[in-house]
BAKOL-887897 format. One record per residue: residue in three letters; y, x, z of N, C-alpha, C, O in turn. Coordinates in steps of 0.05 Angstrom, whole numbers, plus 5000, padded with zeros to 4 digits. Atoms other than C-alpha are relative to their C-alpha. Example, Ala and Ser with C-alpha at 12.3 -4.5 7.8 and 13.67 -1.06 7.14 Angstrom:
! residues 2
ALA497650185000491052465156502450185000502450395013/SER497649844999497952735143502249855014504449955018/
***
This chain:
! residues 471
MET502150184991509152384906497350084988495349944990/LYS502449905013504052794868499250265013500950425022/MET501049744990499653374891498550144977496950024964/MET501449845021497453924844497150045008496550115031/ARG502949974995489853944838499250284990499250334966/THR501049735006487254664840498450105023498049955042/GLN501749904979483055104883501750095024503750235021/LYS498549954976485455154955500450295006502650385012/ASN499849724992483855884967501950154982503650314991/SER498249865018487456114904502849935005504650095001/MET497350094994493455704923501250155024503550245023/LYS499149854977493956054990500650294992502650405002/GLU499749725008493256734957502450044982503650264982/MET497949975019498556594905502749925010504749924995/LYS497450094989504156354951502150224995501650465000/THR497849815004510756684933502549885011502649655021/GLY497450104991518056624952500550075029499050235041/TRP499249944973521456635019497949915020496749705016/PRO501950094979517156605082501049755013503449695014/VAL499450264987516755935117501450045026500850235041/LEU498749994975521455815175498149915022496849695019/ARG502150064980517155815238501049835023503349795027/SER499450204979516755355297501750115023502849955038/SER498449894978520155835345503049964996504549985015/ALA497250045005526755695312500649705001499949554983/ARG499450284996529255025338503049965003504450145014/LEU497250074996536054695337500449905028499049725037/LEU499350104974539054605406501849764997503749774981/VAL498350245002542053915416502850075006503450205026/GLY497149954995549553945409501050244985503450304986/MET499249775014549554575366501549924974501249694965/SER498650055024554054615305498050024977495650074981/LEU501849985023551254625234499050284996496950324982/LEU501149735001550455375241497650025018497950045042/THR502450014985543255385263498750275003498550424983/MET501349754995539755975294497149984990495649815000/LEU502750015011533456125255498750285004500050485004/SER501549754999528056655262497950004979496749794974/PHE501849985022523656895206498050235005498850455010/PRO502049794997517057275212499850154973497750144960/ALA499949875026518957705152501050295004501650375026/SER499049724999521058415135502950015008504349815005/ALA497249974993527758685159501849954976503949834979/GLN498550045024530158665087500449704995502649614989/GLN499850295004528557925081501749875021503449705015/ASN498350114978531557765149503050054995504649874999/SER497249945006537958115129501149824978503349724980/LYS499150175022538357725065500549725009502549595001/LEU499850284991537257055099502349975020503849775018/GLU498050024979541757185158502850014988504749905000/ASN497349975012547557365112500549784979502649784966/SER499750215021546556755067501449765012500649645032/GLU498650254992551456175073498149774996498349565010/LEU501850225006545955745044498149965024497749735032/VAL501950024978541155895101501449875024500149725039/GLN498650114977546555705151500349704998500949575018/ARG499950295003546355005123497449865008497249625011/LEU502750114994539054925141499549965030500450125046/THR500950064972536154625204497049985000495849874981/GLN502950024998529054685227499249885027500349945048/ARG501350114976525054275276497050014996496050014974/SER502949985002517654335292498649815019499549775042/GLY501850164983512353865318497250125000496950364994/LYS502849904999504853935325498950064972497650264967/TYR501249985027503253835251502150054978501450124955/LEU497949985020510053885216502150205008503250185030/ARG497749834997515054445210502149904979501749944955/LEU498150135018521154095181502550184996503750285015/THR497649865008526754455144501749824983500649704964/THR498350195014532654055119502850104998503750265015/ASP497249945002539754125094501749765008504149755003/LEU498550224990541653455124501950095023501150265039/PRO498249934977547653505172498949915026497649695028/VAL500850074972546153495246502450055018502450235035/SER497549964986553053415274500349815024502349845039/ASN499850184977551752865325497249935009495250004996/GLN502650064988546152585368498349824982495949864981/ALA501550185017544252035319498650154978496250104971/GLU501249845021543052535263497750175010495750214997/SER502049834988539152985310497549835006495249925002/GLU502250174992534852405335498449914975496049874977/LYS501450085024533152205263497950214992495750144985/LEU501949785006529952885250497750005020495450035012/ASP502150014979526152835316498149774994495749794999/ARG501850235006523552145295498150064977495849994978/TRP501749935023521052405229497750185008495450145000/ILE502149814991517252965263498049855018495649895014/SER501850144982514352525318498449794985496149734992/SER501550195017512451995266497850144985495650034982/PHE502049855015508852515225497750085018495450055011/ASP502149924981505052765286498349765008495949785010/ALA501550244993503152055306498349914977496049824981/ALA501550085023500951905235497650184996495450084989/ALA502249825003496652525232497649935018495349945009/ALA502250084981492652295293498749744989496349714992/LEU501150245011491751615259498450054975496449934970/TRP501549925024489651935194497250125007495250064995/ALA502549884991484352335231498049785009495649805003/LYS501750234992481751685261499149844976496749764976/PHE500850155024481751335194497750144985495850014977/TRP502049855014477551885163497650075018495750205008/ASN502249944981473051935225499550305002497350405002/LEU500249704999474552685229499150085028499849955048/PRO500949904974471153075284502350115017504450195005/SER497949894983475253295344500650294992498850454988/GLY499249735007479253915328500250064970500950284962/ALA500049955029478853825252502750074989502950204968/LEU497349945009486453885246501350225016503750265014/ASN498949794983487354455295501450224983503350344992/ASP498949785016488854945238501649894977502150034957/TRP498450125022492954465195502849955009503449815028/THR497250044996500454505195501449994973500850154956/VAL498750045025505054275140502950105002504350045022/ASP497249925002511654605120501349794982500849774958/GLY498750225014516054015100502950064995504450135014/TYR497249965007522654075064501249734991500449624971/VAL498550255007527253465064502750084990504350205004/MET497849875015532553615013502149804991501549604977/GLN497850155010539353315002501150134975501749994956/ASP499149855024541453854953497750194993497350405004/ILE502449855007535154114919500750284990499150464992/ASP499249735011539054694887500150215023499550445018/THR500049814978539855004956497350125005497050365009/PHE502749914996532355044964499050174977497450354981/LYS500849845023531455304894501250285001499950484996/ARG498649744998536555854904498950185022498950435019/LEU501349854979533156064968497050054995495650165012/GLU502849975008526456054932498149885021496049995027/LEU501750154982523655554982498449794987497049635000/ILE501750185015520455154927498150174983499050344967/ASP502049845014514055444900500549984969501049774959/PRO499450005029515055654826498049834984498649764961/ARG501950175015508855244806500749705002499549544989/VAL499350284996512154594829501849914977503950034972/PRO498350105022514854194770502349845010502549795034/GLU497850174992521153784770498849735009496949634997/PHE501150254990519953144811502349825009504349925019/PRO497850184993524152524824500149925029502349865039/PHE500150104972521952354895498850215019500250305037/ALA501349814981516952824929497750134986496750044965/TYR502249855012511453324916498550155022499850235042/ALA501649854981505753664954498450214986497450174964/LEU501649785010502354324942498850145024500150285039/ASP501449894978497054544991501249915026501249675032/ASP498950074973500454565060503050005000504350045020/GLN497150025002507554495034500749734986499349654968/ILE499150255012511253855017503150014997504550125014/TRP497150015006518153734987500849714996499549574980/VAL499150285001521853074995503049994995504650115009/ARG497150055005528552884964500949775019499649575022/VAL499050204982532752495014500649744984501849754963/GLN499750265013532751754996502349845014503049915036/PRO497950154987538251245009499349865026501049835043/GLY501050134976534050905062498350185017496650325006/ASP501649834983531051255122497049924999495350095001/TYR502850085002524650835115498750144977496550254980/TYR501349885023523351095046499750305002497750414993/THR500349714995524751815065497650065018496050245012/GLN502349974982519851755123497449934985495450074989/HIS502450075015514851405077499150234982496850294981/LEU500749785017515151985028498950245015497150375006/LEU501149784983514152495084497149945006495450125005/LEU502750074993507952125105498250004976495950114977/HIS501550005025505552015034499150284992496750334986/GLU500749725007505852755018498350135021496650305015/GLY501749904978502852915086497149924996495350085002/VAL502750095005496752505067498750174978496450264981/HIS501149825021495852915003499150265012496950365006/SER500749744988496053555043497649985018495850165017/LEU502350034982491153305096497449964984495450084990/VAL502550055016486153045044499150254987496750314986/TYR500849755012486353705008498950195021496950325016/HIS500949824979485554085073497249935009495550105014/CYS502650094988479553665096497849974979495550014985/PHE502050075020476053505030500050184975498350154958/GLY500049815021478054054982501449924974502250094959/ASP498550105023481253614929500649705005499649595025/THR498950264994484552934923499149784982500049554985/GLY501150215017480752554869501949914978504050034974/PRO498450105022483452164809502649875009503049825033/THR497350104994490451884806500049755018501449745038/TRP499950254985488851184832499250055029500449945047/PHE500949954972485151464893502050175014502750115037/ARG498149824988490052024907502549855009503449875032/GLU497550144993496251584904499549745016501249675032/GLY500650254985492950944930499550065029500549925046/ILE500649924972490351294993502650095013503150025036/ALA497549914988497051635004501949775006503249775027/GLU498350234994500750974998498949845023500449745040/LEU501250154979495750625042500650115027501249965046/LEU499749874974496451135098502950075006503550185027/ALA497149954995504051195090501649755004503749765017/THR498550254994506150465090499749955030497549955041/HIS500049994971508150385162502049805012503749694998/ARG498050144984511950015215500650175025498850315035/GLY499349854977515750325272500450294994500350384971/SER499649715003516851065284499350145026498950015047/GLY500749844976515251625333497249925010495549854994/PRO502750064989509351515380499149714996496749654997/GLU500750285005509650765365499349944971498849714964/LEU500650045028508350865291497349874995495449935008/GLN502550135009503150415258499850054970501750014955/ILE500549965028500150575190498249784989497349615004/ARG501550215013496450145139501349735005499949535010/GLN498450244994501949635149501649934975503350084966/VAL498350095022504849225092502849955011503149805031/PRO497350054990512449225101500549705003499749544986/ARG499550284995514848575130502049874981501849634975/SER497950125017520948485086501450234984501050464989/ARG498449815015525548815036502050145018502550385014/GLU498149894982530548925091498850215018500150405026/ALA501449814983525349295133499250254986498550454998/SER500949775016523649775076501850044976500850034953/PRO498149985023529949875033499350234982498550454990/PHE500349805021529250244967497150084994496550244977/TRP502849945004521650264972499049884974497750014958/GLY500150125026521149774915497349934987497349844964/ARG502650055013513649674904499849704992498949644970/PHE500450285006513748914908502049894979501349714964/LYS498150085021519948844866498950054973499049884955/ARG501249945026516449194809497549834995497149754972/MET502350185004510048794820500849734990499649614972/ASP499050265008513948154814500950004970500449814956/GLN499249975028516948394748497650004982497649874961/LEU502449995017510048554721498449745001496949684982/ARG501350264999507447884745501449794983500549574980/GLY498450195015512847554703501949855016503149655006/ARG498150134983517147354761502650154999503250305018/SER497649845003523747634736502149905020502149665028/ILE498050074979529647644785501949784990502749615006/ASP498050205010534247234739498749744992500049564982/GLY501350255007528946704727499149974971497849784964/SER500850015028527946864653497050054997495950205013/PRO502949975004520746814627499350294992500850434979/SER501049735006516747464622497049995000495749865016/LYS502949995002509647614601498850165022499850375030/SER501449864979504747824655498950264990497850284968/GLN501149745006502948564654498450115023498450355028/VAL501749924977498348574714497550144990496150034972/PRO502349855011492849094704497349915011497149805033/ARG502850034991485349004708499350245018500650455017/ILE500849784983481749424760499250254983499950474990/GLU500949785017478749844704502450164990502250404986/THR497549875008485850004681501150185022501950415017/VAL499149844977487850244750498350255004499350465009/LEU501949774996481650684755500650224980500050464986/GLN499649815021483751034691502950114998503650234979/TYR497349915001490951184709500250304994498650465005/ASP499649725008493451834679501250165023502650055040/ALA499049834978495152424724502850094996504050205014/ASN497349905006501752584690502149795009503049634993/LEU498250204989506352194736502850125004503150365010/ARG497349924994513852224742501449775016503449665008/GLY498850204983515151734798499549724989501249544993/ASP500650265012511751144762499349805022497149815033/VAL500450204978512450564811497749824994496349745012/ASP502350175007507350154772497450125010495849995022/VAL502549864993501950674784499750005030497549955041/TYR500249984971503550764858499449725012497849705030/GLY500450274989503950014870497249894997496049805016/TRP502750125005497449794837497850185012495750085020/SER502049824987493650414862499949935030497749925042/TRP499950084971495950224933498649745004497149705023/ALA501350264997493749504922497050024999495649895015/LEU502949975002486749724901498950145025496950055036/ALA501049874976485950214959500249825024498549825041/SER499750184978488649695007497849785000496849715021/MET502150205002483649174982497350125008495849995023/LEU502549884993477749644988499850075030497750055042/ASP499949944971479949845058499849755016498849765039/ALA499850244985480849125079497349865005497049715025/TYR502650134997473548915070498050215011497550414997/PRO501949814988468549265116497750084980496750304981/LYS502249955019463349205060500750224980499050364970/TYR499249805020467549665015501250255014501450465002/ARG498649784987471050105067498450255001499550474997/GLU501749764997465250575077499950154973500050404973/THR499949875026465050705002502650144995502750364984/LEU497349885004472550845001500150265016501250465006/LEU499849764984471851345058498250224988499050454987/GLN501949815011465751685027501050124973500350344966/ALA499049915025469451744961501650265002501750424984/ALA498449764996473852294990498250254997499250464990/GLN501849775003467652744990499650084971498550294965/HIS500349955029467752694914502650074987502950064962/GLY497349945011475052904906500050224980501850244963/HIS500149775019472953534868498749924974498850084955/ASP501350095025469153124815502149954979504549924985/THR498250095021472152974748500749705005499249575019/ASP499250284996475752304745497749824991497249625004/GLN502250175010470052014703497650005019496549785025/GLN502249994981464752254752500749845026499049695036/PHE499150134976468752004811499849694997498749555014/ASN500050295005469751304782497249894995496649665004/ARG502850105005462551244758498549985027497149785031/TRP501350024973460051404829501049765015499449615027/LEU498850234985464850884859498949744989498049575004/MET500850265012462950334810497049955004496149725006/GLN502950044995455450464819499649905029497949745034/ARG500350094973456350384894500949715004499849585022/LEU498950274997460149734885498949804980499749564979/ALA500950175023456349454825498949735009499449534995/ALA501350264992452448924863502049795007501449555006/ASP498050194992458948604886502349994981504449884987/TRP497749975018463248734825501349744992503749734991/PRO498650255007464448004804501749905023503949795018/VAL498450084977466847854875502550185003504750085009/ILE497749824998471248474875502149934979504549934985/GLN498150085021474348264809501549745007503949725002/ALA498750254992475647564836502150055022504349945022/ARG498249944978478847844899502550154988504750104997/TRP497749865013483148304855501849814986504349834988/ARG498350205014485447724812501849855019504149805013/MET498450154981487847354874502150195013504350115018/LEU498249824987490947964907502450074983504750054993/VAL497849915017495148194848502049774995504349824989/GLN498250235004498047494843501649945025503849835024/ASP498850084975499847434917501150235017502650185036/PHE499249774983500948134946503050015003504550024983/ASP497150014996507848124978500650085028498850135044/TYR499149934973511948285040498649845021498349595018/GLY501250134977508448125105497149924996495849805013/PHE502850065006501548055072498250115022498450355029/ASP501649934977496548065129497149964993496149744989/TRP502850025008489348235111498349845020496349725012/ASP501650164981486747915175500149714994498349565002/ARG499750285007489247255148499449944971498949714963/GLU500250045029488447375073497350094988497050074964/ARG502549925012481347635065498749754987498649534998/LEU501150215016477947215012496950005004495650174993/GLU502850004993471047025038498449844979497849604983/ILE501850125021466946874975497750194996497750425004/SER502549845004460047114954498649914975498749684967/LYS501750075022455547144894497749825009496649664993/ALA502250174989450446804940500949725005499249555012/ASP499250274996454746184946498549824980498349884957/PRO501650175018450545614918501749854979504149814983/MET498750175020452245234855500249725011498349625022/TRP499650274990455144564873498249804987498049794962/ASN501950195010450044014866501249724998499849524992/GLY498650265001455143444868500149855026501449645027/ALA499950144974453943254940502750025012504050235009/PRO497449994987460243084980500350255018498450335032/ILE499449774984463443685014502349935018504449835010/GLU497950044981467543635077500750275012499050425022/ARG499149744991471744235098502749965015503949755013/THR497349994989478044415137501450244987500250444980/VAL498349785011483744845109502150075021503949915026/ALA498249914978487345235164502750084989502950214968/ALA497349945008494845295159500750295004502650394991/ASP499349724994494846005187498250204986498150444993/ARG501649825016490046295136500849984971502249794962/GLY499450005028490646475063498049824985497349614994/TRP501850165017486046225007497249975013496150175023/GLN502550074987479745885033498149864981498949674967/THR501950125019473445714993498849745011498849695035/ILE501450244991469945044994497050055004495549885011/GLY502749924993463445435000497949994978495650054982/VAL501950025022460345324932501350124975503850164974/ARG498949935026461045574861499949764981498349574985/LEU499750235018463045104805499450104971499850334964/ASN500649935028460845084732501849854981503049644988/ARG498450125020464544914669499249714995496949654993/GLY500550285005465244164657499949825024500049585021/MET500050164976464843944729502749875005504850004999/VAL497550144993470043434751499849905029497849785036/LEU500250064972471643334824502649885010504849945001/ASP497750134986476242904867500350135027498450165042/ILE499449894974479643224927501949815014504049745003/THR498150154983482742814983500450165025498650305035/ALA499249844976486343105043501549835019503049645012/GLY498650144979488942845109500650185023499850425024/GLY499349844976491643075176502850114998504350074978/THR497449874999497843465195499750285009497850355024/VAL499949724991499544195205502950065008504849925001/ILE497449904993505344575236500550254984498850444985/ILE499549785018508545065187502350185009503050374995/ASP497949844988514145345230500549895028499949665034/ASP499550094973516145315303502950055009503550035032/GLU497249964994523645465298501749824983501249814958/PRO499350024971528045135320498249815015498249805040/LYS502050174987522544625333497749984980498150054957/PRO502250015018515644505303500549844974501549614976/TRP499950145025515644315229497349884994495450034989/ILE502550135004510243805219499849924971501649804959/SER500350065028507443735149497449844995495449895009/HIS502450135011502543265114499250144975500650324966/PRO500949855024498543495053501950014977501750194960/ASP498049995022504343335006502250205005503850264988/GLY498149794994508643845042502749895010503149655012/VAL497450064990515643875070502150084979502450314973/THR498449955024520743815014502850125007504550144989/VAL497549874993526544125053500050304995502150434995/GLN500249715005523944825039497650054982495649914983/TYR502049955020519845134983499150295000500650475008/HIS501049735006515445734967498749994973497049834968/GLN501049995028514045914895500349734986498549654971/GLY499450255014517145254873498549765011498849544999/ARG501550234988512644814917500849965029501550165042/PRO499250054972514144474983498350165020495850185016/LEU501649874979512044865045498149795011498849555014/GLY502050184988505744565075498449854981496549714989/LYS501550165020503244265010497250134996497050374996/LEU502749915006495744324998499950074970500549914953/ILE500249905027494644744935497350124995495850185014/ALA502749905008488545004897500350204977502250214962/ARG500449825023486345554849497150014994495449995012/MET502749955008480045644809499950294990500850364969/VAL500149715007478546394809497450054985495249994995/PRO502449985017473646574753498050205012498750385026/ASN502249814993466946914765500250254984499250464992/ILE499949785019468347374706502950054992504349864984/ALA497249935007474847744692500150094970498050174959/PRO499849915027477447904622499250304998499750455016/ASP500949735003474448554595502050174984501450414979/THR498049855014480648764556502849905008503049685019/GLY497350094996488148734562500849985029499550105047/THR499050044972492048524624499049735010497749584995/LEU501050244988490547964672502049775000504249805010/PRO498250234999493647284660500049885028498049905042/PRO499950124973495846914723498049775002497549634982/ILE501750234995491046414754501749765007503549785024/LYS498350244996494045714752499749905028497549875039/THR500050144974496045414818500249704996501949614981/ILE500250295005494344684823501149855025500449915047/ASP499050174979498144164864497849805008496849654991/VAL502150194991493143774907501349785017501149555011/GLY498850204983497143434962497949825013495849925022/LYS501950194988493742814989497649944982495449884993/LYS502250075018489442714927500450134973502750144963/ALA499949885026487843064862497349994987495250005000/THR502549975015482643074807500150264984502150314971/ILE500049745013480643754780497650024982495349964989/GLN502149955019476643904718499650304997501550454993/VAL500649715000473144584717499650094971498149974956/ASP500149915028474144974652498450264997498050354974/GLN501749765002469945594669498650045027499649945047/PRO501349954975465045844722502050135020503450325013/CYS497949914982469145954785499349935029497449795035/TRP499950094973470245894859502649835003504649904992/LEU497650164995475045344881501150085028499750085048/LEU498749914976480045584933502449825007503749714989/LEU497850174990485045194976501650155020500550325034/ARG498449894978490845375021502449825004503149654988/VAL497550144993496945085056502250184989502450414997/ASN498049845013502945315016502050115020503349975035/ASP498149864983507045835053500050294990498150384978/ALA499949725008509246555042497950165015497350105038/PRO502149844987503947085058500950115027499350145045/GLY499149894975508347375113501049805020502249875040/ALA499050204983509746715146497849825012498349595019/LEU502350174991502846475168499650025030498249855041/ASP500749954972502846735240501049785019499949755041/ASP499150214983506746145268499049724991499949525001/ASN501250255009502745615230497849915019496550085031/GLN502050104982498045165268498549764987499649634969/SER501650235007492544645257498950034971499050244959/GLU501449995025488944465192499949724987500249525000/TYR500550245015487943945138497049954998495550144996/ASN502750085005481443565131499749924971501249764961/ILE500350065029479043545059497249914994495249995007/THR502650095010473443195023499950044969501949974955/VAL500449955029470743394954497649844991495549865002/VAL502250165011466542904914500050024970502050104957/ARG500150005030464142854842501849764991501649545000/SER498150215010469442474803498649804983496749874968/LYS501150215017467741814770501749974975501049814957/LYS498350025024473341914720498650154977497350354981/PRO501249875023471042094650501350274994503750315000/LYS498949745007471942804626502049974977501749804959/SER497950025020478242904585499250164975500750174955/
***
């Protein structure tokens, strides 16, 4: 899942080992495992390969952008179709990557990747099909226009790794280098997380469920770092600050923490139009040192940095299966006025994530919130109608579905250490909240991030200055 950073021209000149299997050699449907291959190499090399039992275990398929070589068995139609799906998915993704980067027409005409999907990596080593500069790797690796992927237990994860490494290769091809670790791995994860396959492939898609993306594991690890252990035992939060993510080290060995949080940061910057242009332009600085790259990025985003940090605080606490940026964008601003104590009337939509009351709050303010109305939080087998106190027959994060909840997200994030979780406050029909630091007050109808699309209606809320004395 890592790409070696070096000069492109020298990489091309230094290629060694067996010549790549070319696209003219295709497996005919229904053939045995003995695959007919052709090699544009010397007679001596051809003789060596043709007489090798190892080569006879290999199958090659080619698409527009991917020449795939694998030692996976292709003894039936299902196994054959799986290889075809991987190739057509890669080709579909490449067209979407070009659109994401706003590449000019024809920019990828001279880009083709030699991809090796390996069940037994020793076979590829013995045939010298792995560049000698490639270190040992647990999952996948990219070097210039070659990628190597170890077969994973789940087809989703194997396809994800093919796409992930393909992004590394494309970024290097188009921009000359891939930037610091967080950008390199965050962008690759962003453009490799997908739904569907073949021509129907969609990228920049948060997986809907664990079942839809087996063995991928990003959210499982995030939950552990958030302190949500699987067995319910308490655990200290180890969620990183943005500044920590920006400084991730380049010496990776399949570190899921780094890939997960780098992806979260890239996903957040991509999700807000105000930041997306900066994210795209950052690729032009891929050859800079990590320090130069990050300094350029932070200078471009400096005016909105408190908002970015607040959005990060909320994202790292809630990022999960089915997360939908169209519903979860947090619309807050430094320009939001300080609350003057005048009554505020708002609605909180059931099909949206966290929603601001439109003002900033200062330390020491005390406010009363009242809520009314009904919402629908599910439509199967019939509409589930909820009041602000929620429906107690089903829960999310320990609270009834449909319950009105709140968070106070600080204007300023901690400047050292990891990020403590932001407390979630039960509001229901009525609550009194005392503000302990400058913040935005956010409200939402309690439901899982991936379960908002069938919710309907909204709660009506009123916020007034509390007459209760400060505690």
